[in-house]
N, C-alpha and C positions, 0 to 999 in steps of 0.2 A: 413555357406556355402551354397550357394542357389544350388537347384536343378532345371534343366529345368522340366516342366511338361512333363508327359509320351505322351500328346496329340501330340508332335513335331512328332512322328513316324506315327500318323494316316493321318497326310495330304499329299499332293503329293510329296513333298520333302521326307517324310519317306519311301513312295513306291519306289522312284527313287534311296533313300539310299538303301533298302533291294535288290531291282535289280541289283545294281551294286554289291553288296556283293556275290549275288549268281552267278553273271558271272565271277566276279574274283576268287571265290572259286572253280567253275567249271573248269575255264581255268587251276588254280594251279593242280587240281587233274588230269587232263587230261596232262598236262606237266610231272609229277611226276610218270606216269606209268612207270612199267620197260618194258625195251626193249625185245620185244620177241625173244626168243633163245638168251637169255644172257648167257654169259659162264656160270655164276653160276647157272643155272635153277632157278633162284629166291632165292636161298641161299646167305647168306650174306658173303662175303669172310673175314675170318680171321682166323688167325695162331693159332687157337684153336680148341683141340677135339669138334666136333660135329657141327663145321663150314666148309664151303666150303674153298676148298684150293686156295688161291691168285693165281692167274695167273702169269706163267712166260714165256717168250720168250726169249729164249738166244742163243748164239752160242755154239756150242758143240766144245770141242776140235779138233775132225774130220772136223770143219769146216761147216757140217750141222748145222741146227737149232732146238730147241725142245720148242714147246709149253706144258704147261702142259694140257690144254684142249685137245689136240690132244692125249692124253695118257687115255682118259676118256674109260669106258668099261674094263679096266685093274687096277690091283692092283698096287699102285706105293709106293715104298719105296726111299722118298726124303730124301738123306742124305748130310746135308752139314758141308764142311770139310776145313781144311788148310793142306798144305804139312809139316807144323812146328809143327803140334798138334800132340802129343804124342799117347792121346786115341784114335784119328783119324787114325793113322798108327796102332794101335792095333786092331782094328774092321774091317779094310778093307778085310782081309782073309776071314771073316764071310760073307761081302755083296758080294764078289766076288763068294764064294760056293753058296749064295743064289742065283745069278745071273745064274750061270750055272746050278743049280738042277731045277729052276723054269722057265727058257727060253722055251717059247711056252706054258707055262701053263696059260698064262693070268697074269703075275707080271713082274714089270719092276723096276728093282733098278736103280734110276738116282742119281749120285754124281752131287753136285752142289759146285763145289770148289769156295771158299768166295776169288776169286782174289783179292778184291779192298783190302784184309790183306794178300795176299800170291802173287804170280806172275804166268804168264802164262807158263812160261818156269819151273819153280819148280813144277807146275801141271803136266806137262807134264813129268817131269823126275819120280815124284810118281806115275803117271799110269804106266809107264813104269817098274820101280822098283816093283813094287805089280802086273803086268801083267794084269792089269785091264781092262775088255773088255765090261762093263757095259758102257750104255754114261755117259759123264761127262760134263756139262754145265759150263760155266764160266761167273761167278756175277762179271763183270769188272768195274761197276759204284756200286756196294753195293745195288743197287735198290732191289733185291730179298731178299738179307740179312735183310735189312729194312722191306721188307713186311711182311717176315716169323718173323720179331723180334727177331732173333738169339742173344740170350745173352751169349753163350757158344758153343763152338767147342768141340767134333760134336754136333749136334743137327739132329735127324732123325724125320720125320713125314710120318707116314702111312698113306695111303690116299686110301679109297675105290674105287669101280668100277665107284661110282656115283660122285666122285670128293670130297668126305667128308674128313676131317681128324678125324681119329680113335683113334689116339694115337700119343703122342709126348713124345720122349725121349730126355732129354736135357742132356748133358754129355756122356760119354762112358769110356772104352768101351762096346758096345752092347755085351750081352751074347747071342753067337749063337742060344740058345734054345728059349730064348724069342725071338729073330728076328723070328724064324719058326713057333713058336706058334703064333706070332700076325698075320703073312701072312695066315696060313693056317684060322684062324678066320676070316680073310677078305675074303678069298676063298669060306668057307663056308664048310670047311673041319674040321675045331676044333671042340674039344668035349666039 
């Protein structure tokens, strides 16, 4: 195997090559700069503890829209459920109680119906049966379920005021004391 002598870099072609590499590298760095004011605040979105919660923008049962980033500044309990799920049914009273107790204290319970595995009518009937007053978003195409890599129902994501997931509970039903303790910790009231 023959190697070209290093002297080829010292000539005019070498300087031209180095200049091209510098220009292309600088352009690449400029292009890859994060967008200022991005939704995640520079944190990488991932459905895991310590990472920014992936953005969702979904229609709610009441016809309004909900964007997770619009809830920034509040503690969010994002609960993914379906009407046919027995553990989901068992934990709904605790989620409703949390919503009622913490309403106006910087806590949002957000139900995310996995409508792609359920039906909108079943979600409506479920919400009426349990007299749910917290917002319920509809994941009609399954995109939010995929973004959050939901493997089991229910799945609950506790999101802090900066939009970072601090705890993930897969399965259920959630213990009401665990629910309250986790929320108090995120509010800064935990011991």
